C-alpha positions in Angstrom: 24.0 -6.7 -5.0 21.7 -9.6 -5.8 17.9 -9.5 -5.4 17.8 -11.1 -2.0 20.3 -8.5 -0.7 18.2 -5.7 -2.3 15.1 -7.3 -0.8 16.6 -7.4 2.7 17.9 -3.8 2.5 14.6 -2.4 1.2 12.2 -4.6 3.2 10.5 -5.5 -0.1 10.1 -9.2 -1.0 12.0 -10.4 -4.0 8.7 -11.3 -5.6 7.5 -7.7 -5.2 10.7 -6.4 -6.6 10.3 -8.6 -9.7 6.7 -7.4 -9.9 7.7 -3.7 -9.7 10.1 -4.3 -12.5 7.5 -6.1 -14.6 5.1 -3.1 -14.3 8.0 -0.6 -14.9 7.7 0.9 -11.5 11.4 0.4 -11.3 13.8 0.1 -14.3 15.0 -3.4 -15.2 18.0 -4.4 -13.1 21.4 -4.8 -14.7 22.2 -8.4 -15.4 25.4 -10.2 -14.5 27.0 -12.7 -16.9 25.2 -15.5 -15.1 21.8 -13.7 -15.7 21.3 -12.7 -12.1 19.9 -9.3 -11.4 22.4 -6.8 -10.0 21.1 -3.9 -8.0 23.0 -0.7 -7.2 22.7 1.6 -4.2 20.4 3.9 -6.0 18.1 1.0 -6.9 17.8 0.2 -3.2 17.1 3.8 -2.4 14.3 3.8 -4.9 12.9 0.5 -3.4 13.1 2.0 0.1 11.2 5.1 -1.2 8.6 2.8 -2.8 8.2 0.8 0.5 7.7 4.0 2.5 5.0 5.2 0.1 3.3 1.8 0.1 3.4 1.8 3.9 1.5 5.1 3.8 -1.1 3.4 1.7 -0.4 5.0 -1.7 -1.7 3.0 -4.6 0.8 1.7 -7.2 -0.3 4.4 -9.7 0.3 7.1 -7.1 3.6 5.5 -6.1 4.6 5.6 -9.8 3.8 9.4 -9.8 5.7 10.0 -6.6 8.8 8.2 -7.8 8.7 10.2 -11.0 8.3 13.4 -9.0 11.1 12.4 -6.6 13.5 11.8 -9.4 12.5 15.0 -11.2 14.6 17.8 -9.7 12.5 20.4 -11.6 9.2 19.2 -10.1 6.7 21.6 -8.6 6.1 20.8 -4.9 2.4 21.6 -5.7 2.2 18.4 -7.7 3.5 16.4 -4.8 1.2 18.1 -2.3 -1.8 17.4 -4.6 -1.0 13.7 -4.5 -0.7 13.8 -0.7 -3.9 15.8 -0.1 -5.8 13.6 -2.5 -4.6 10.5 -0.6 -5.5 12.2 2.7 -9.1 12.7 1.4 -9.3 9.0 0.4 -8.1 8.0 3.9 -10.7 10.2 5.5 -13.4 8.7 3.3 -12.3 5.2 4.3 -12.2 6.2 8.0 -15.8 7.4 7.7 -16.8 4.2 6.1 -15.1 2.1 8.8 -16.7 4.2 11.6 -20.1 3.6 10.0 -19.4 -0.2 9.8 -18.2 -0.1 13.4 -21.3 1.7 14.6 -23.6 -0.8 12.9 -21.7 -3.8 14.3 -21.5 -2.3 17.8 -25.3 -1.7 17.7 -25.9 -5.3 16.6 -23.5 -6.6 19.3 -25.1 -4.6 22.0 -28.5 -6.1 21.2 -27.2 -9.7 21.3 -27.6 -11.5 24.6 -24.7 -13.7 24.0 -26.2 -16.6 25.8 -27.5 -20.1 24.9 -30.6 -18.7 23.0 -30.6 -19.3 19.3 -31.9 -15.8 18.5 -29.1 -13.6 17.5 -29.5 -9.9 16.4 -26.1 -10.0 14.8 -27.1 -12.8 12.4 -30.5 -11.2 11.8 -28.9 -7.9 11.0 -26.5 -9.6 8.5 -29.4 -11.4 7.0 -31.3 -8.1 6.4 -28.3 -6.2 5.0 
């Protein structure tokens, strides 16, 4: 199948597929006589795997590790679990950061009258940050 068909089946843009190929996240596609890329079912399965991992927020380097582990039938599940638990810790850190940002912004918003006055605690708070 061509790149647009692989793109449609995997829900990954053709541009992203070409990028993944350029960084060796996926192997180079076979080429037809006319030079067009030709993807097989297993290529689409790999792209779908990558898309699911990216949707869960894994970084490209971690997706690369996950793909390698997925393809290695002799892998240790502990290696996969380590990647997942590390990612969970990163998500929890990000959640804490976002909650902190939300709290600051909520406090600034609560102190703003939101009327015709020019004084605005939100802008003042941003100015002081």
